[in-house]
Structures are given as structure tokens and as C-alpha cells.
N, C-alpha and C positions, 0 to 999 in steps of 0.2 A: 504493500500500500504506500502511495506516495506521501511524503511528509508535507505538512502545511506550508513550510517555507519554500519548498520546491514548487508547489502549486501556485502560491502567490507570486513568486518570481516569474513563473511562466505566464501567468495572466497579465501582470504589469508589463512584461516585455511584448506581449501580443498587442497591447494598446500602443506601446511605443513604436512597434513595427508599423501599425496602421498610420500613425502620425507621420512617420518617416516616409511612407509611400505617398501620402498626400503632399508633403513638401516637395518630394522629387517630382511628382506629377505637375505641381505648380511651376517648378523651375523649368521643366522640359517644355511645358506649354508656352511659357513666356519666351523661351529661346527659339521654339519652332515657329511662332507667330510674331516675329519682330515688328511687322507692319501694323499690327493691331495693339502693340504695347508702347506706352510712352517711355521716355528715358528713365523716369522714376520707377516704373514697373520693371524695366530691364535691369535696373540697379540691384533689385532684389532677387533676380533669377539665380545667380550663382550662390548667394547665401542660402536660398531655399534648397538648391540642389545639394550643396555640400553638407548642410545641416541634416537634410533628409538621408543622405548616404551614411553619415555618421550614426544617426539614430537606428537605421536599418541594420548596420553591422553590429552595433551594440546590442540591439534587441535579439539578433540571431545568436550571438554569443550567450546571452542570458537564457534564451529558450532552449537551445541545444544543451547547454551546461546543466540547467535545472531539470529538464524533462528526461534527458538521457543519462543524467547523473555523471557528467564528465567534468571532473574538477579542474582540469587544465583550462578549459574554456571559462569556467566560473572564476578562476584566479585572474585571468585577463580581464574579465568583466568587472570584477571587484576593484582591480587596480585602476581601471578607467574611471569608475565611479569615485574612487578616492581622489584621483587627480581633479575630477570635476568639483568635489567638495572643497579642496584647497583653492581651486580657481574661483569659485563663487565667493569664498571668504575674502580672497584677495581683491576681487572686484568690488565687493561691498565697502572695504576699507578705502580703496582707491577712489571710488565714486564720491565718498564723503569728503576726501581731501580736495578733489578738484572742483567741488561744487559748494564749498563752505562759505562763500562770500554773499553778503546781502547787496544786491546791485539794483539800480534803477533810480533815476532822479525824477521826482515828481514835478510836473509842469503846473505852475500856479493857476488856480481857477479853472483847471481843465481835468477831465476825467481819465487821464492816462499819464504814464511815465515815459521818459525817453531813456534809451539805453546806449551806452558807449562801448564799443568793441574792445578798447584797451583795458576796460575794467575787469575783464574776465581772466581766468587762469591761463597762463602761458601755454600750458599743455593743450587746452581746448583750442586756443588760437592756432597753434602749430599743426595739430593733428585732425581737427574736425572740420574747420572751414577753410581749408587750403584751396588753392586754385583747382587742384585735381578733383577735389570732392564737391566744390561749390556748384558746378554745373548740374550735378545730379540732385543736390539739395534744392537748387533753384527750380528744377523741373518738377520736383515733388511739391514745392510751394505753389506753383502755377496749377498743377493738377488738382490740388486740394481746394483751389479757389479761396484762398485765405482772405482775400480782400473783398469778397462778394458781400458779406454781411454789412460792413461799414459803408459800402457804396450807396446804401439806401438813404443815408443822411444827406438831404439836399440843401439844408440851410446851415449857416455857420453856427447858430445857436444850438441846433440839434447835434451837430458834429462834436462841438467842444464839450457837450454834456455826456457824450457817449463814452462808455468805459471800453478802452481799447486794450487788446491783448498785446504782449510784447511783439508778436509777429506783425500785427496790424499797425502798431505804432512805428515799427522800424522798416517795414517793407512796403506799406501801402500809402505813405504820405511823406513829403520831404521834411527834413528836420526843421524844427520851429525857428532855429536861429538863422535859417537861410532867408527868411522874410517873404516866402512865397504867399500869394494871395489866394484865398479859398474860392473855388468855383463850385466844386462839389467834392465829396469825400475823397475821390481818387483823381481829381483833375484840379491842378493848381497852376496859377500863372506866376511867372517870375517877375520881380520888380523891374520897372523900365530901366533903372540904373544897373540892373544885374543883381545877382545874389548878394545878400548882406554879409556873407561869411565866405572865407576862402576854403572852407571844408569841402573836400572832394565829393562828398555826398550831395552837395548843392548842385554840382555840375552833372552828377550821375543821374539825378531824377529825370524821369521822362513821363509824359502824359499818355504814352502808348500803354494800353492796359495789359500788354504782355511784358512790359519792361518795368514801369513804375520805379520803385526803388529796390528792386530785387538784387541789384549788384552793389548796393550801398553797404558801407560798414555797419550802419544802424540796423540793416536787415540781418546781417550776420550776427550782430549783438542780440537781436531778438531771437534768432535761432538758438544761440548759446543759452540765453535765459530760459527759453522753452525746454531745451535739453536738460538744463539744470533742474527744473521742476520735475521733468519726466524721470530723471535719474533718482531724484528723491523719492518719487512714488514707486519707482522700480525697486528701491531698497526693500520695501515691504514684500514685493513679489519675489525678490531675490532671497529674502529670508525664508519665505514659505517654500521656495524651490530648494533651498539648502536643506531645510528640515526633511522635505520629501526625498531628496537624494540620499540623505543620511539613513532614513528609514529603509529605502531600497537596499542600500549598502549593508545594513544590518541583517536584512532578510537574506541577502545573497551569502553573507558569512554563515548564517544558520544552514543554508542549503549546502554549502561546502562541508560543514561539519556533519550534516546528515549523510552526504555522499560518502564521507570517509568512514562512517560507522559500519561495522560488520553486520550485514543483514542477518536477522534471526530467522531460521527456517521454521515452518509451522509443524507442530507435532500432530500426527494423524489422530483422529478422534478416538479410535480404539486403543491406541497406546496411551493417550491422555487419560482415558477412563481407567485403564489398568493401573497407571501410575497413581491416580487419585485414590484408588482402592488401597494400594500399598500405603500411601500417605495417611489415609484415615485410620488404617490398622495400627500405625505407630504413633498417631496423635492421641496419646493415652488420656490427656486431660480434656480432649475434644474442644480445644480453644481455636482450632483452625490454623495452628502453627506448630512447628517442631522445635524442641529445645536441642541443645548441643548433644545431650545423652540420647535423645530420641533419634537424631540423625545418625549417630554412631550405631545404634541398634538396628536401624533400617539397613545400613550398608552391610553390617555383619550378617544379617538375615539372608542377604543375597549371596553369601559366600565370599564376600570381600573382607579382607583383613588389613585395612590401613592402620598405620601407627597413630599414636595420639597426636603427634605434630601434624600428620597429614590430615586427620579429621579436623583439627583446629584450623588449618589453612583452608580446607574445603568449606567449612562452615562460614568462615570469614568472607569467602568469595560469594557463597550462596546468599548470605544476609546482605543484600544490596542496599536496603534502606537503613541498615545499622540498628534495627530494633532489638537485636539480641535473640531473635527467633527467626525461623525460616518458614514463610508462608508457601502455599502450594504453587502460586505463580512464580515465586523465586526459585523453587525447586525445578519447575519446568524450564525456566530460562537458563538455569545452570546446566541442565542436561543438553539443551539445544545449542548453547554457546561452546560446547565441547571443552569445558574447563577441566573435566575429569580426565586428565591425561594418564598415561601408564603409571606415572610415579604416584598418583593419588589412588587409582583404582586397585593397584596390586602392590602388596608389600614386597619390596625388592629383595630382601634377604630370603624370604620364603620362596620367591620365584626362582632365585638363583639355585637354591637347593633342589627344586623340582627339575630345573634345566640340567643340573649335573647328574641327576638320576637317569636322565635320558642319554646324556653324553658319556657313554661308558668308557671310552678310551681317553677322556679328558682333553680332547683336541680343541675344545671351544666351539665345536659345531656338532649338530645332530645329523647324522647321515640317515638315509632312508632305511638302511638295515638296522640301525640302532633304534629308530622309531618303531619299526616292525616288532623287534624283540621286546621293547618296553611295553607296547600295547598288548602283545600276547601274554606277557607276564601279568598284566593288570586284568586279564580275562576278557580283553577286547581285541581279538585277532582281526587283522585287516586283510582284505583281498588286495591283489596287486592294483586293481583300479582305484580302490579307496585310498591306498597308500600313495599312489601317484597324485590323486586329487588333493590330498592333505599337504603333501610336500609342495605342490604347485601353488596352493593358496598361501602358504607360509613363506616360501622362497621368493621374496620380492626382487632380489638382485639376480636371480637366475643362475646361481653358481652350483645348484644341485644339492646344497646342504642348507640347514637352518641355523643361523647365528643366534646369539642370545638376544640381540636387538629385535630380530624377526620374531623370535619366540615370545618376547615381551609384548610386542605389538599385537600378536594374535590372541594372547591371553587377555590383554586389555580390551580387545574387541569383543571377546566372549563375555567379559564382565559387563561391558556396556550394553550388549544385546540383552542381557538379563534385566537391565534397567529400562529397556524400551527405546534406546536411541543408538545411533551409529557414530563410530569414530572415523 
């Protein structure tokens, strides 16, 4: 039966696999239909594709490792998750560092602030709104129609009372210090004498609705301010994602441990019933458990003669919950886990004496002739066929004789058979 951690890991990675396939499909569709995609949409095609491929590969590792119990793949899967955890923590700290300023200068008697590009983190200036990136960001701003809402203000009074977002303030109108005259929210006339400031943004402004101030530093400042707020909000999502990945990582570690555990075979019902009858017979006080003395009596009734130390060792292994007694389930598990090795099942000194009684010439091996003579002397003569089968079963290395180790193994197997399980 599959462990819960393996099942959960498989289910979660099935969902991850579906998400990865969706992202790959979105990336491929955008790449295959470039004529129907804007520059903004094309910008996200590669991130969609690469993220989707990463999630699919990660999900396959998790599914195969958990479902088929392959620890090698789960180790790789868990390592990637651990790297993701470290990366998410690092990003959270980094995001707080680069977005920790309070920026934006209020314009008196107006419902908005103006933002200056130079007031933002140097890292944001150098890596986010560079010339290589700005064309794509500009395309996304146009596609999102960021200036459409404020264009409804037709009168100066309505416009100046409007609360403008950082993007609207920086990208959809010229800076206030340029002295442009209001015609409507996105159409401004320059003073006859020219702009009142030498700021490059004053020259960059255009009444073309596809240009406006999208190339102004004030627009870049608006983007950075917007990004700052988005990163702050993403900090909460990042924390939730971090907790989620840690949970998945913990589940995958449990799955690895489950895969490493030795599977316990199931005891057939008839053998379980037989063992329970033996258990009940030696449970003298009928409390559903066996004491140290009761376990020793049970073993000796089966013809086993372990020493006191061996009984103590066996009892300690059987008593898995440390209660001081052995319950029936503990007895069954101990039988199935094959803890009862030759050293526990059979007293070594007694076994050596029996072996020597068969090894008449003291060579350290029992030959077929010695086995035949000993069995005849014991009143159990063997036919040639019976002798050949007995030697073949015992002689595991195929040298034609039975060593003490082979004799020990077959005697332990015989003792185990009497308990209802196999070694």
C-alpha cells in the first residue's frame, strides 16, 4: 500500500505538471502566432516556455520518484526544491532592500504626486528600465491603455481633482514644471516661449496618443514606483509560496524515507491465525501481550533453545513500542521482518554438537555418506533420491558437501517454518 507522503507528492506534482503544460502551450502559441501578438505579449513567450519546461521536468521527477519509489529521482527533486527555498528567501530579502524608500513628491492643491527617476534604487535604475528593457515595458504600457481612464477628464478642474496613479502621472501628462497648458487630460500645449524647464522630459512629451510621455524619465519613475508597490505585495505571495514549497519539500523527504524503508510482507491469513492461537496459549494472564518469560516459553515450546542473552535481545527487538511486553502485532512484525536470524533461532553450541555428530571424520563438512549413516543410525534411513534431494537443498555452494554454515542455515529455516514464516 502506498504511503500518504508518496500519494501527496504524486498528486501535487500532477497539478504542477498541468500548470507547466499550460505555460508551455502559452509560450508556443505566442511564438507560433507572432503577427497576432504585441511586443508585450512576445516578451512573455520565453519566460512562459522556460518556466513551463522547468515545472514539467520537476513534476516528472517528483511523480516518477514518488509513484515508482525511486529515491534517486526524489533526491534530485528535493535538492531543486531546497534551492528554490533558498532562492525565495533571498529574493524576499533583496526585494525589501531595493524597495525600502518612500518616494513621490506631492503637487500642491492637486490630487497626485510627481515622481523623479533619480530617487529610486540604483539597482532598479540599472537593471529594470534600461534601454534594452524599456521598449518592451513601453509596449506593455500602451497595450494596457494606462492613460485611457484619465483621458475622460475634459476640464482643468476635473483633471486636477483626479487622483492619478504613478503611471498616469508620469506617462500620460508632461511634468508640471514644464509649464504646458491643459487642453484635455492627454493633450497639452507648450508655452509660446517654449518649455519653462530644461528637463529633457519637457522636450520628450508628445500629443501623439501612442507617444505621450512614455519615453520620459517621469514615466520610468512611475514604472519603478509601481514595481515597488507590486514587489511589496508580492512579498506576501512570496511568503505563502515559500511556506508551500517548504511543505512540499517536507513531504518529499517523508517519501524518500518511506522508499528507503524495508517493505513488510503480508502474513497469509492461515499462518496468522495459527500464530494467534500459539500467542493466546502462552498469554497466561490473557492481557493481550506476552511478558519476557512468556516469550521464552513460547520459543522453547517450539523446540528452540536460545540462550538468555538471545531471548533478551529478541524481546528487545520485538517490543517496538518499548512497553515492556510484546503484543500480537509486534510478534507478527518481528516474524515478517526476518529479525530471527540463525544466531537467535538456534543455540550455536548445541548446533555445533549436532553438526559434529554428523561429521564423523571431523573434516568440517558433512558428506552424503556421513549423512546417510547418521540418518540410518537415528532410525530414519534415506533412499538415494531422498539423500540427493536433502544434500541439494542444503548445499548452496554446490561443492557436494554440507558446511557448518549451510547446516546452520537449514536448521534455522526449519525452526522458522515451525513459527509460520520463511527465512
